[in-house]
C-alpha positions in Angstrom: -41.2 -72.6 -31.5 -43.7 -71.5 -28.7 -45.2 -69.0 -31.4 -44.5 -71.8 -34.2 -47.5 -74.3 -31.5 -49.5 -71.2 -31.1 -50.4 -70.7 -34.6 -50.6 -74.5 -35.5 -53.0 -74.6 -32.8 -55.5 -71.8 -34.2 -55.1 -73.0 -37.4 -56.3 -75.9 -36.5 -59.1 -74.4 -34.7 -60.3 -72.4 -36.8 -60.4 -75.7 -39.2 -62.0 -77.3 -37.1 -64.4 -74.6 -36.7 -65.1 -74.6 -40.5 -65.8 -78.4 -40.7 -68.1 -77.9 -38.3 -69.7 -75.0 -39.9 -70.1 -77.0 -42.8 -71.5 -79.9 -41.2 -73.9 -76.8 -39.5 -74.9 -75.9 -43.2 -75.2 -79.2 -43.8 -77.4 -80.2 -41.7 -79.7 -76.8 -42.1 -79.9 -77.8 -45.8 -81.3 -81.0 -45.4 -83.9 -79.5 -42.9 -84.7 -76.8 -45.3 -85.1 -79.6 -47.8 -87.2 -81.6 -45.0 -89.2 -78.6 -44.5 -90.2 -77.3 -48.0 -91.8 -80.7 -48.0 -94.0 -79.7 -45.5 -96.7 -77.4 -46.0 -96.9 -74.6 -43.6 -93.6 -74.0 -42.5 -92.8 -71.1 -45.3 -91.7 -68.5 -42.2 -89.4 -71.6 -41.0 -88.0 -71.5 -44.2 -87.4 -68.7 -44.5 -85.6 -67.7 -41.2 -83.9 -71.0 -41.9 -82.8 -69.5 -45.2 -81.8 -66.4 -44.0 -79.4 -68.1 -41.5 -78.1 -70.0 -44.6 -77.0 -66.8 -46.1 -75.0 -66.0 -43.1 -73.3 -68.6 -43.2 -71.2 -67.9 -46.6 -69.9 -64.6 -44.8 -68.7 -66.1 -41.4 -67.1 -68.8 -43.6 -65.4 -66.1 -46.0 -64.4 -64.4 -42.2 -62.7 -67.7 -41.2 -60.7 -68.5 -43.9 -59.3 -64.7 -44.2 -58.6 -65.0 -40.7 -57.2 -68.7 -41.5 -55.5 -67.5 -43.9 -53.5 -65.0 -42.4 -52.4 -67.4 -39.8 -51.5 -69.6 -42.3 -49.1 -66.6 -43.5 -48.4 -65.8 -39.9 -47.1 -69.3 -39.4 -45.2 -69.0 -42.3 -43.5 -65.7 -41.7 -42.5 -67.3 -38.3 -40.9 -70.9 -40.0 -38.5 -67.9 -42.2 -37.4 -65.7 -39.4 -36.6 -68.9 -37.5 -35.0 -69.8 -39.9 -33.3 -66.8 -40.4 -32.4 -67.1 -36.9 -30.9 -70.3 -37.2 -28.6 -69.1 -40.0 -27.9 -66.0 -38.4 -26.6 -68.4 -35.2 -24.6 -70.5 -37.7 -23.1 -67.2 -38.9 -22.4 -65.8 -35.7 -20.9 -69.5 -34.3 -18.4 -69.7 -36.9 -16.8 -65.9 -36.7 -17.0 -66.4 -33.1 -14.3 -69.4 -34.0 -12.5 -67.3 -36.1 -12.0 -64.7 -34.2 -10.4 -67.6 -31.4 -8.4 -68.7 -34.3 -7.4 -65.2 -35.2 -6.8 -64.4 -31.4 -5.2 -67.5 -30.6 -2.5 -67.0 -34.6 -2.1 -63.3 -32.9 -0.7 -63.8 -29.2 1.3 -66.8 -31.1 2.7 -64.2 -33.3 3.0 -62.0 -30.0 5.7 -64.3 -28.9 7.5 -65.0 -31.8 8.3 -61.3 -32.5 9.0 -61.3 -28.7 11.6 -63.9 -29.8 12.6 -62.3 -32.4 12.8 -58.9 -30.3 15.3 -60.5 -27.8 17.3 -62.0 -30.5 17.8 -58.8 -32.0 19.0 -57.5 -29.1 21.4 -59.6 -28.2 23.0 -59.8 -31.6 23.4 -55.5 -31.0 24.8 -56.4 -27.3 27.3 -59.0 -29.0 27.9 -56.9 -31.7 28.7 -53.9 -29.2 31.2 -56.6 -27.6 33.2 -57.2 -30.8 33.5 -53.8 -31.6 35.0 -53.7 -28.2 36.7 -56.8 -28.7 37.7 -55.5 -32.4 39.0 -51.9 -30.8 41.1 -53.1 -28.2 43.3 -55.6 -30.7 43.6 -52.7 -32.9 45.3 -51.2 -30.0 47.3 -53.6 -29.0 48.2 -54.1 -33.1 49.0 -50.3 -33.5 50.7 -50.5 -30.0 52.6 -53.7 -31.0 53.2 -51.8 -34.9 54.6 -48.0 -32.6 57.1 -50.2 -30.8 58.4 -52.6 -33.6 58.5 -49.1 -35.3 60.3 -47.8 -31.9 63.1 -50.6 -32.0 63.3 -50.2 -35.4 64.4 -46.5 -34.8 67.0 -47.4 -31.7 68.2 -50.1 -33.9 69.2 -47.8 -36.8 70.5 -45.2 -34.4 72.6 -47.7 -32.8 74.2 -48.4 -36.0 74.4 -45.0 -37.1 76.0 -44.2 -33.5 78.7 -47.6 -34.0 79.3 -46.3 -37.2 80.6 -43.1 -37.0 82.6 -43.8 -33.7 83.8 -46.6 -35.8 84.6 -44.1 -38.8 85.9 -41.4 -35.9 88.6 -44.3 -33.9 89.2 -45.6 -37.4 88.0 -48.5 -37.7 89.1 -50.4 -34.3 85.5 -50.0 -33.1 84.7 -53.4 -32.4 80.8 -53.4 -31.0 81.4 -56.0 -27.9 78.5 -55.4 -26.0 75.8 -56.2 -28.0 75.2 -58.4 -30.8 72.9 -56.1 -32.8 75.8 -54.7 -35.4 
C-alpha cells in the first residue's frame, strides 16, 4: 500500500513537472516569437533557441522516467494481487488442515472405541471358551457316571443271574428293584 502511494505520488510529481515544462516551453516560444519581431535581439533569440532545443531532451528523459514509474507501479499492483491470491490460498489450506485434523482426531477416537470393543470381544471369547470347557467336562463326567452306573447294573444283573442259576431260580432279589 505504501509503495503504491509512493509511486502514484512520484508519477503525479512527474506529470506536474512535464506540464510545467510544456507551459514553460510555450511561454518561451511566445517570447521568442515576440523577440523575433523586435530588431536587434539576435543574441537573445539564439539563447532562446538553444534553451528550447534542450527541452525535448529533458522532456524525453522525464517521459522515460515516468514510463519506468508507471511500469514499477503496474508491477507493484501485480505483486499485490499475487500476495492477496497466495494469502487466500494459504487461508484455505489452513482451514483444510484444521478440518483434516478434526477428522483425524475423530477417527482416532473411533479407532480406540473399536479397539476397546475388540478387546471386550476377545475377553468374552475367552470367558465363553472357559464356560464351554467347563460344560464339556461336566457333560463328559455325567456320561462317565452314566456309563459307570450302566456297567454296575449290568454287573449286578449278571451277578443275580449267576446266583439265580446256581441256586436254581429260587433267589429273589428282594433288596433292590433293579432286576
